C-alpha positions in Angstrom: 8.6 -9.4 -24.7 5.2 -8.3 -24.1 3.8 -8.0 -20.3 0.8 -10.2 -20.9 3.2 -13.1 -22.4 5.5 -12.7 -19.5 2.8 -13.4 -17.2 1.5 -16.1 -19.3 4.9 -17.5 -18.7 5.1 -16.9 -14.7 1.7 -18.8 -14.4 3.1 -21.8 -15.9 5.8 -21.7 -13.5 8.7 -20.1 -15.6 11.2 -18.4 -13.1 12.8 -16.4 -15.8 9.7 -14.6 -16.9 9.2 -13.7 -13.4 12.8 -12.7 -13.4 12.2 -10.1 -16.1 9.4 -9.0 -14.6 11.2 -8.3 -11.3 14.0 -6.8 -13.6 11.3 -4.2 -15.1 9.3 -3.1 -12.0 11.6 -3.3 -8.9 13.3 -0.3 -9.0 9.8 1.5 -9.6 8.1 -0.4 -6.8 11.1 0.4 -4.4 10.8 4.2 -5.4 7.1 4.0 -5.1 7.2 2.4 -1.7 9.6 4.8 0.0 7.7 7.7 -1.0 4.6 6.4 0.6 6.3 4.9 3.7 9.1 7.5 4.0 11.5 4.7 4.9 13.9 2.8 2.5 14.4 -0.4 4.5 10.7 -0.8 4.8 10.0 0.2 0.8 12.5 -2.7 0.1 10.8 -5.3 2.4 7.5 -4.3 1.1 8.9 -4.7 -2.5 10.1 -8.2 -1.7 6.8 -8.9 0.0 5.2 -7.4 -3.4 6.9 -9.5 -5.8 6.4 -12.7 -3.5 2.8 -11.9 -4.0 3.1 -11.5 -7.6 4.9 -14.8 -8.3 2.6 -17.1 -5.7 -0.8 -15.3 -7.0 0.2 -14.9 -10.6 -2.8 -17.1 -11.5 -5.0 -14.1 -10.0 -3.8 -12.0 -12.6 -6.1 -11.0 -15.6 -4.9 -9.6 -18.6 -8.1 -6.9 -18.4 -5.7 -4.3 -17.0 -1.9 -3.5 -17.5 0.4 -5.6 -15.4 1.9 -2.4 -14.0 -1.6 -1.6 -12.4 -1.9 -4.9 -10.7 1.7 -4.9 -9.2 1.1 -1.1 -8.3 -2.1 -2.5 -6.5 -0.5 -5.1 -4.5 2.3 -2.8 -3.6 0.1 0.0 -2.3 -2.1 -2.5 -0.3 1.0 -3.8 1.5 2.0 -0.2 2.0 -1.6 0.5 3.5 -1.4 -2.5 5.7 2.3 -1.3 7.0 1.1 2.1 7.7 -1.8 0.8 10.0 0.2 -1.3 11.7 3.0 1.0 12.2 0.6 3.7 13.3 -0.7 1.0 16.1 2.7 0.3 17.1 3.7 3.8 17.8 0.8 4.3 20.1 1.6 2.1 22.7 3.2 4.4 25.3 5.0 7.5 25.7 8.4 6.0 26.3 7.8 3.7 23.0 6.4 6.7 21.1 9.7 8.8 21.9 12.3 5.6 21.0 10.2 5.1 18.1 10.3 8.8 17.0 14.0 9.1 17.2 14.2 5.6 15.4 11.9 6.9 12.6 13.5 10.3 12.4 17.2 8.7 11.6 15.8 5.8 9.4 13.9 8.1 7.3 17.0 10.1 6.2 18.3 9.9 3.0 21.8 11.2 2.7 21.1 12.2 -0.7 18.0 14.6 0.3 18.9 18.1 -0.1 17.3 21.5 0.0 14.1 21.3 -2.0 14.5 17.3 -2.3 14.3 17.1 1.8 11.3 19.7 1.7 9.4 18.0 -0.8 9.9 14.7 1.3 8.9 16.7 4.6 5.9 17.6 2.6 4.9 14.9 1.2 5.3 12.7 4.8 3.1 15.3 6.3 0.1 14.4 3.8 -2.4 11.8 4.8 -2.0 8.6 2.9 -5.3 8.9 1.0 -3.6 12.2 -0.9 -0.4 10.7 -0.4 -0.7 7.6 -2.4 -2.6 9.1 -5.4 -0.3 12.1 -5.6 2.5 10.1 -5.9 1.0 7.7 -8.6 0.3 10.8 -10.6 3.0 13.1 -10.1 5.9 10.9 -9.7 5.1 7.6 -11.1 3.1 9.2 -14.4 -0.1 7.1 -13.9 -3.1 8.3 -15.4 -6.2 9.4 -13.1 -8.2 6.5 -14.6 -5.2 4.0 -14.0 -4.9 5.2 -10.3 -8.9 4.8 -9.7 -8.1 1.1 -11.0 -5.3 0.5 -8.7 -6.6 2.1 -5.4 -10.2 0.8 -6.3 -11.9 4.3 -6.2 -14.3 6.1 -8.1 -12.4 8.3 -10.6 -14.1 11.6 -9.0 -12.4 10.6 -5.9 -9.2 10.1 -7.3 -9.4 13.6 -8.8 -10.4 15.2 -5.5 -7.7 13.8 -3.8 -5.2 14.6 -6.3 -6.2 18.2 -6.2 -6.4 18.2 -2.3 -3.2 16.6 -2.2 -1.1 19.2 -4.5 -3.1 21.9 -2.6 -1.7 20.8 0.6 1.9 20.2 -1.0 1.9 23.7 -2.3 0.9 25.2 1.3 3.5 23.4 2.9 6.3 24.0 0.7 5.2 27.6 0.4 5.4 27.4 4.5 8.9 26.1 4.2 9.8 28.8 1.9 8.9 31.5 3.9 10.5 29.7 7.1 13.7 29.6 5.2 13.3 33.1 4.2 12.7 34.6 7.6 15.5 32.3 9.0 18.0 34.2 6.3 16.6 37.2 7.1 17.1 36.9 10.8 20.6 35.3 10.3 21.4 38.6 8.2 20.2 40.8 11.1 22.1 39.3 13.4 25.2 39.4 11.4 25.2 43.2 11.6 25.0 43.4 15.6 
């Protein structure tokens, strides 16, 4: 069934249509939010909030833009709010900061992350959200730059610049990581010969 028709049914109170929308977008939204927040549990919670807003604010949806853009806009806004909130919380005191840092380090780890995937995750985490979100939407979620501009409510030129700067930063971070890995490997080989 077409998404516009599904939304019309959701607006009329059809819970089965809403379930179909959740089924189509749940995994994509969780992944998107995980890429932004770096924390899977937070991503799951934010995705639930995203779909609650989709349901309860369905009457606000206008079929001018694709449904996916509207859902990603909601998710992106929730992620920005969460990141601002978590940033304020971590700056309470040095003791809290140390506790939250160790808590964050353990909660961000994904047991399936290895090698390049882990380095990419770390490089993405090092990006400022103003660059991370457009890069994730473009390179991981496959949105066009025009769609990203619509989702983030920013001019197209701004989005193009942020994607470019974000990619350049990622490239530098991955090159630094690669050279550090190579240096450690050479150092281990040098130590093995002594």
